[in-house]
C-alpha positions as CSV (number, residue, x, y, z in Angstrom):
1,M,47.0,53.8,-67.3
2,N,49.3,56.3,-67.5
3,Y,51.8,57.0,-70.5
4,Y,54.7,55.1,-69.1
5,Q,52.7,52.1,-68.7
6,L,51.2,52.3,-72.2
7,Y,54.6,52.8,-73.7
8,A,55.9,49.6,-71.7
9,A,53.0,47.7,-73.3
10,W,53.6,48.7,-76.5
11,T,57.4,48.0,-76.1
12,I,56.1,44.5,-75.3
13,S,53.8,44.0,-78.1
14,F,56.3,45.3,-81.0
15,S,59.3,43.1,-79.2
16,G,56.9,40.0,-79.5
17,I,55.7,40.9,-83.1
18,I,59.6,41.6,-84.1
19,L,60.7,38.5,-82.3
20,S,58.1,36.0,-84.3
21,I,59.2,37.6,-87.6
22,I,63.0,37.2,-86.9
23,S,62.0,33.6,-85.9
24,I,60.3,32.8,-89.1
25,A,63.3,34.6,-90.9
26,Y,65.4,32.2,-89.4
27,L,63.3,28.9,-90.2
28,G,63.7,29.6,-93.6
29,R,62.9,26.3,-95.8
30,N,62.4,24.7,-92.5
31,F,59.0,26.4,-91.5
32,S,56.9,23.5,-93.0
33,I,53.8,21.5,-91.8
34,L,55.6,18.3,-92.7
35,A,58.0,16.5,-90.5
36,D,60.0,15.0,-92.9
37,V,61.2,18.5,-94.6
38,R,61.7,20.2,-91.2
39,G,65.3,20.3,-89.6
40,M,66.9,21.2,-86.7
41,T,67.7,25.1,-86.5
42,I,70.1,26.4,-84.3
43,K,70.9,29.9,-85.5
44,G,69.4,33.1,-84.5
45,P,66.7,33.1,-81.5
46,Y,66.7,29.3,-81.7
47,K,70.1,29.4,-80.4
48,Y,68.7,30.8,-76.9
49,M,65.4,29.3,-76.3
50,R,63.3,26.6,-78.1
51,H,60.3,28.0,-79.2
52,P,61.3,32.2,-80.0
53,M,58.0,32.1,-82.2
54,Y,55.8,31.0,-79.6
55,T,57.3,33.3,-76.9
56,G,56.9,36.3,-79.7
57,Y,53.0,35.6,-79.8
58,I,52.8,35.3,-76.3
59,M,55.0,38.4,-75.7
60,A,52.2,40.2,-78.6
61,Y,49.3,39.0,-76.8
62,V,50.2,40.1,-73.5
63,G,51.1,43.4,-74.6
64,F,48.0,44.0,-76.6
65,T,46.2,43.0,-73.3
66,L,47.4,45.4,-71.3
67,I,47.1,48.1,-74.1
68,F,43.3,47.5,-74.5
69,L,43.0,46.6,-71.0
70,N,40.8,43.4,-71.9
71,I,41.6,39.6,-71.9
72,F,39.8,39.3,-75.4
73,A,41.8,42.1,-77.1
């Protein structure tokens, strides 16, 4: 793997981590297990996609898989 591919993989990973953290921050008090406590969040990344936290997790996983060239990374 050359340096450009490695840089792209790290960029994807960190972007996914940052997206997940921002998504949790925008959820605020709605980040709960109980359904009656949760409300609809339509600000921040939730304005553009339905599940940005899961998208961030997937981006981070794909990036780390590319970095370590192992699907179990």
